[in-house]
C-alpha positions, 0 to 999 in steps of 0.5 A, a space after each residue: 062279425 066278431 074277429 078272432 084272437 091271434 094263437 096262443 105260440 104266435 108271440 114265442 114263434 115270431 120272437 123266434 123267426 125274428 132271431 133266426 131271420 125267418 121271414 112270417 108270411 101267414 098264419 091261422 089257428 094251428 097253422 104258420 107259413 113261412 118264406 122258404 125259398 129253396 128246399 134246403 132252407 125249408 129244411 133248416 126251418 123245418 128243423 127249427 120249428 120242431 122245436 116249438 112244436 111245428 111239423 111241416 106239411 108236404 106240400 109242392 106247391 108251397 115249394 114251387 110258391 116259395 113258402 113252407 107251411 107248418 101245423 102246429 101239434 102242441 
């Protein structure tokens, strides 16, 4: 089984999140999951990452789990 390479956007997003104090929980080819322990933090992170091409994915389970799922839409 061949391992896929990391998405092209990941290095820039990692650097941005590190500088903004945003904890990355997971990622996929077109998805990023970050820690967001409140709806206020979720909104702030969503606005910050929008400039990098991400859009929040609405999911009630995310807020319960303290995470935010974003979809990469270049």
